[in-house]
Wavefront OBJ file of the C-alpha trace (Angstrom):
o trace
v 105.271 113.726 105.151
v 102.793 116.853 104.989
v 102.992 116.314 101.268
v 102.057 112.614 101.386
v 99.440 113.197 103.755
v 97.885 115.728 101.542
v 97.993 113.270 98.942
v 96.023 110.880 100.938
v 93.058 113.700 101.438
v 93.058 114.136 98.195
v 92.787 110.895 96.480
v 90.785 109.636 99.145
v 87.096 111.149 97.967
v 87.904 109.346 94.751
v 88.416 106.169 95.659
v 85.155 103.330 96.120
v 86.045 100.770 98.356
v 84.919 97.428 97.969
v 86.228 93.470 98.282
v 86.758 92.832 95.061
v 88.940 95.727 94.238
v 92.337 95.184 92.891
v 94.791 94.465 95.117
v 98.219 96.706 94.605
v 100.879 94.536 93.231
v 103.540 97.021 95.244
v 105.789 95.922 97.888
v 107.881 99.001 99.817
v 110.866 98.488 101.003
v 113.599 100.471 103.209
v 116.679 98.650 103.985
v 119.093 100.351 106.553
v 117.024 101.181 109.166
v 118.529 101.804 112.564
v 116.802 102.966 115.868
v 117.069 106.258 117.406
v 117.894 104.881 121.079
v 116.560 108.149 122.503
v 113.140 107.933 120.682
v 112.893 104.452 121.804
v 113.592 105.041 125.520
v 110.372 108.033 125.109
v 108.407 105.546 123.512
v 109.015 103.088 126.253
v 108.359 105.710 129.051
v 105.043 106.428 127.525
v 103.871 102.886 127.096
v 104.994 101.536 130.405
v 107.801 99.424 129.327
v 111.372 99.599 131.295
v 113.573 101.469 129.395
v 117.268 100.304 128.540
v 117.094 97.094 127.206
v 119.053 95.521 124.716
v 115.969 94.402 122.684
v 112.941 96.479 121.657
v 109.299 95.823 122.663
v 107.273 93.811 120.182
v 105.194 96.840 119.218
v 108.522 99.014 118.393
v 108.977 97.801 114.495
v 105.096 98.992 113.667
v 106.247 102.430 114.554
v 109.587 101.931 112.658
v 107.514 101.235 109.720
v 104.599 103.943 110.464
v 106.090 106.666 108.021
v 105.928 103.458 105.127
v 102.584 102.662 105.954
v 101.442 105.824 105.300
v 103.166 106.172 101.503
v 101.437 102.461 101.009
v 98.043 104.079 102.041
v 98.615 107.499 100.519
v 99.347 105.610 97.176
v 97.194 105.620 94.173
v 96.789 101.816 94.014
v 95.643 101.509 97.525
v 92.215 100.213 97.329
v 90.648 101.863 100.184
v 90.514 105.840 100.768
v 93.332 106.592 103.781
v 91.242 109.084 105.145
v 88.483 107.551 107.950
v 90.180 103.842 108.069
v 89.530 102.197 111.286
v 92.292 100.055 112.560
v 90.245 96.442 113.580
v 93.220 94.584 114.926
v 96.138 93.352 114.630
v 98.738 90.284 114.631
v 102.424 90.273 115.391
v 105.264 87.886 115.378
v 107.666 87.675 116.820
v 110.600 85.256 115.630
v 114.128 86.261 117.714
v 115.213 88.618 119.968
v 115.101 92.486 118.210
v 118.459 94.254 119.128
v 117.734 97.671 119.674
v 121.224 98.264 117.862
v 120.394 96.281 114.936
v 119.960 97.534 110.872
v 116.617 96.617 109.600
v 115.489 96.363 106.331
v 111.418 97.297 106.552
v 108.712 96.492 104.291
v 104.923 96.874 103.438
v 102.188 95.547 101.304
v 98.600 94.914 100.944
v 97.931 91.124 101.079
v 94.371 91.119 100.695
v 90.923 92.757 100.528
v 87.742 91.042 102.583
v 83.853 92.033 103.280
v 83.067 92.993 106.252
v 79.347 93.879 107.597
v 80.277 97.387 107.854
v 82.517 97.714 104.325
v 85.894 96.607 103.567
v 88.914 95.425 104.884
v 92.388 95.590 103.844
v 95.077 93.387 105.537
v 98.491 95.328 105.118
v 101.934 93.176 106.355
v 104.575 94.846 107.737
v 107.779 93.129 107.929
v 111.603 93.355 109.388
v 114.502 91.930 108.556
v 117.972 91.774 110.188
v 120.846 90.307 108.471
v 118.763 88.900 105.753
v 116.322 86.667 107.776
v 112.696 87.362 108.397
v 112.836 88.328 112.585
v 109.293 90.369 113.100
v 105.966 90.851 111.097
v 102.423 92.204 111.360
v 99.290 91.697 109.860
v 96.654 94.663 110.766
v 93.356 95.100 109.208
v 91.717 98.303 108.556
v 88.319 98.713 107.967
v 86.554 101.261 105.308
v 83.016 101.712 106.300
v 80.671 101.830 103.650
v 77.137 100.620 102.547
v 76.711 96.683 102.166
v 74.102 94.515 100.635
v 73.693 90.788 100.632
v 76.670 88.589 100.143
v 79.313 91.251 100.382
v 77.886 92.077 103.731
v 80.266 89.596 105.774
v 79.420 89.378 109.528
v 82.613 87.767 110.425
v 85.258 89.163 108.133
v 88.329 89.192 110.200
v 88.705 85.278 109.595
v 88.637 86.140 105.926
v 91.041 89.422 106.496
v 93.724 87.579 108.855
v 93.823 84.073 107.791
v 93.024 83.971 104.181
v 96.570 85.177 103.742
v 95.828 86.062 99.931
v 98.428 87.712 98.157
v 97.974 89.816 95.152
v 100.608 87.901 93.017
v 103.717 85.243 93.283
v 105.737 88.066 92.850
v 105.667 91.665 94.117
v 106.971 94.964 92.661
v 109.452 96.539 95.297
v 109.930 100.126 95.534
v 113.366 101.012 96.980
v 113.098 103.917 98.808
v 115.639 106.607 98.555
v 114.911 108.040 101.837
v 116.199 105.104 103.119
v 118.415 107.095 106.163
v 117.402 105.927 109.754
v 115.857 109.719 110.233
v 113.350 109.014 107.647
v 112.126 105.780 108.541
v 111.209 108.208 111.859
v 109.707 110.601 109.740
v 106.754 111.512 111.843
v 103.354 111.575 110.793
v 100.985 114.426 111.858
v 97.301 114.913 111.479
v 96.332 111.394 109.685
v 92.648 109.435 109.442
v 94.718 106.316 109.138
v 94.133 104.728 112.466
v 90.585 105.769 113.315
v 90.800 102.194 115.926
v 87.194 101.189 116.671
v 84.485 103.673 115.416
v 82.498 105.904 116.839
v 79.185 104.372 118.191
v 76.105 104.853 117.175
v 72.779 104.896 119.012
v 71.687 101.246 117.711
v 74.787 99.938 119.123
v 76.664 101.730 121.335
v 79.720 99.715 121.554
v 79.203 97.108 119.070
v 82.172 95.260 118.702
v 83.732 94.038 115.912
v 84.705 90.721 116.697
v 87.262 89.054 114.081
v 89.389 86.464 114.722
v 88.226 82.726 115.013
v 91.070 81.475 116.727
v 90.844 83.512 120.182
v 88.281 82.344 122.006
v 86.781 85.073 124.005
v 83.633 83.399 125.616
v 85.758 81.703 128.123
v 85.099 83.094 131.747
v 86.175 86.308 132.271
v 89.412 87.466 133.300
v 90.741 88.285 136.754
v 91.322 92.335 137.150
v 94.494 92.970 137.390
v 95.021 97.117 137.572
v 93.245 99.972 137.304
v 94.570 102.590 134.894
v 93.736 106.133 135.250
v 94.511 107.571 131.843
v 94.805 111.391 131.371
v 93.669 113.682 128.510
v 97.275 113.908 126.728
v 97.971 110.023 126.451
v 97.142 110.587 122.772
v 99.656 113.853 122.058
v 102.171 112.256 124.062
v 101.731 108.919 122.389
v 101.972 110.963 118.837
v 104.847 112.259 119.725
v 106.900 109.482 120.092
v 105.091 107.420 117.480
v 104.712 109.856 114.664
v 100.624 109.085 114.606
v 99.207 112.562 115.125
v 96.011 111.654 114.157
v 93.544 114.436 114.855
v 91.241 111.818 117.050
v 93.701 111.477 119.443
v 94.651 115.292 120.056
v 92.137 117.755 121.510
v 88.660 117.479 122.025
v 88.094 119.922 119.448
v 89.895 117.996 116.828
v 88.351 114.641 118.076
v 85.012 116.007 117.161
v 85.799 116.168 113.818
v 85.016 112.955 113.060
v 82.584 112.240 115.479
v 84.216 111.504 118.841
v 82.939 113.814 122.217
v 86.487 113.586 123.017
v 90.101 112.406 121.862
v 90.502 108.419 121.982
v 93.661 106.555 123.039
v 95.591 105.061 120.179
v 94.983 101.304 119.775
v 98.572 100.480 119.207
v 99.328 102.307 122.939
v 96.534 99.892 124.376
v 97.845 96.806 122.927
v 101.893 97.993 123.848
v 100.350 99.339 127.240
v 98.667 96.021 128.000
v 101.972 94.072 127.105
v 104.217 96.183 128.962
v 102.774 94.325 131.839
v 103.885 91.195 130.995
v 107.398 89.968 132.201
v 110.349 91.090 129.335
v 111.563 88.371 127.129
v 112.870 88.030 123.613
v 111.183 84.481 123.696
v 109.387 83.905 119.957
v 105.724 84.878 120.042
v 102.482 85.772 118.413
v 100.356 88.512 119.579
v 96.720 88.918 118.069
v 94.499 91.639 119.409
v 91.027 93.283 118.377
v 89.772 96.925 118.924
v 86.837 96.332 120.428
v 85.625 100.337 121.106
v 87.562 103.322 121.319
v 88.939 104.708 125.258
v 87.683 107.960 125.448
v 90.367 110.086 126.928
v 90.569 110.864 130.254
v 89.499 107.296 131.336
v 89.405 104.922 134.183
v 90.019 101.513 132.738
v 91.085 97.800 133.838
v 93.810 95.687 132.972
v 92.618 92.135 133.008
v 94.329 88.849 131.981
v 95.560 85.324 132.461
v 96.277 82.379 130.538
v 97.546 83.754 127.883
v 94.925 86.116 127.199
v 94.425 90.060 128.170
v 91.755 92.638 127.986
v 91.226 96.239 128.296
v 87.760 97.071 129.960
v 86.145 100.300 130.605
v 83.323 101.401 133.039
v 79.996 99.228 133.098
v 77.464 99.569 130.700
v 74.295 98.133 131.303
v 75.578 95.897 134.334
v 78.237 94.658 132.252
v 82.209 96.375 131.346
v 82.600 97.759 128.073
v 85.490 95.777 125.980
v 88.080 98.211 124.862
v 90.683 95.133 123.747
v 90.950 91.782 123.738
v 94.044 89.753 122.512
v 96.223 86.817 123.349
v 99.815 85.968 123.510
v 101.245 82.494 122.605
v 104.621 80.525 121.503
v 105.450 81.001 118.235
v 108.279 78.969 116.053
v 111.498 80.540 115.851
v 113.689 81.806 112.654
v 117.208 81.935 113.001
v 117.983 85.326 112.005
v 119.792 84.406 108.840
v 117.195 82.300 107.540
v 115.146 83.505 104.822
v 111.882 84.847 105.063
v 108.248 84.731 102.976
v 109.050 86.273 99.574
v 106.827 88.459 97.072
l 1 2 3 4 5 6 7 8 9 10 11 12 13 14 15 16 17 18 19 20 21 22 23 24 25 26 27 28 29 30 31 32 33 34 35 36 37 38 39 40 41 42 43 44 45 46 47 48 49 50 51 52 53 54 55 56 57 58 59 60 61 62 63 64 65 66 67 68 69 70 71 72 73 74 75 76 77 78 79 80 81 82 83 84 85 86 87 88 89 90 91 92 93 94 95 96 97 98 99 100 101 102 103 104 105 106 107 108 109 110 111 112 113 114 115 116 117 118 119 120 121 122 123 124 125 126 127 128 129 130 131 132 133 134 135 136 137 138 139 140 141 142 143 144 145 146 147 148 149 150 151 152 153 154 155 156 157 158 159 160 161 162 163 164 165 166 167 168 169 170 171 172 173 174 175 176 177 178 179 180 181 182 183 184 185 186 187 188 189 190 191 192 193 194 195 196 197 198 199 200 201 202 203 204 205 206 207 208 209 210 211 212 213 214 215 216 217 218 219 220 221 222 223 224 225 226 227 228 229 230 231 232 233 234 235 236 237 238 239 240 241 242 243 244 245 246 247 248 249 250 251 252 253 254 255 256 257 258 259 260 261 262 263 264 265 266 267 268 269 270 271 272 273 274 275 276 277 278 279 280 281 282 283 284 285 286 287 288 289 290 291 292 293 294 295 296 297 298 299 300 301 302 303 304 305 306 307 308 309 310 311 312 313 314 315 316 317 318 319 320 321 322 323 324 325 326 327 328 329 330 331 332 333 334 335 336 337 338 339 340 341 342 343 344 345
């Protein structure tokens, strides 16, 4: 993984992000992935899930596929520079229960590119199959910030990124991974800048959100506050240890300052998992959509609010209004039997 990250660092300065860049015709796949139950339990404790359940949390396949995602982004064909990417949103669909003792096939690929008012966004799809059937998938949007002009600067590009479902071709090249053991799938990924979550605030827009999803109505009345959480300064380090994402912006004040943050920030996927851990445990088919609005600088005190299928994480008052860090929703999804065939590339 260290060599992979070094490769990403070397290639990033050579890439010039733009929304009309060629989408790579590559699909990375690792079969035979099994869950390390001890590591899963550690993840559940860090995120607030109950431990020992037969099914893993809905967010955990994203962790299993993290090394594969890094391989994709560090590749020469990936159209955006891996260094400095900002994780702006995620959509996860669980079709059925995800047994922690199952053997999964994981795949990742780039679905498409879209213009954004601050640069170019890529939609990266992650899939998990069990017994040949698609049981879980996610779509994450990652922003490469760069100057935009005219029509290239789209103010609401998340709609295109999450809804266009643009594919590079009808058939994608499958790249088998010789490192297909479960231990390789759990390989850690230190010090990457892949997941920047929300961009550091600028003087003119101290907490300017990147609102994307056209399917989520966040102009509704404020959600009722259900809990107040005091987040310790080591949340990023603890989550990095169980997820493999040891991005330096999450670790220490010194390393965070190298990338424009005054203090380390919480992982966006930790904030999603922590909110979902407050829901009653179940294995019903569902879709989770979340948008990362502003970074959570650690340590911090945040408010968890939820109602009517929606949830959010709010920070301290700014100009009389709470700072939104995360907004999301959970909705029922169509079930798919484990043996049913999934979307093929």
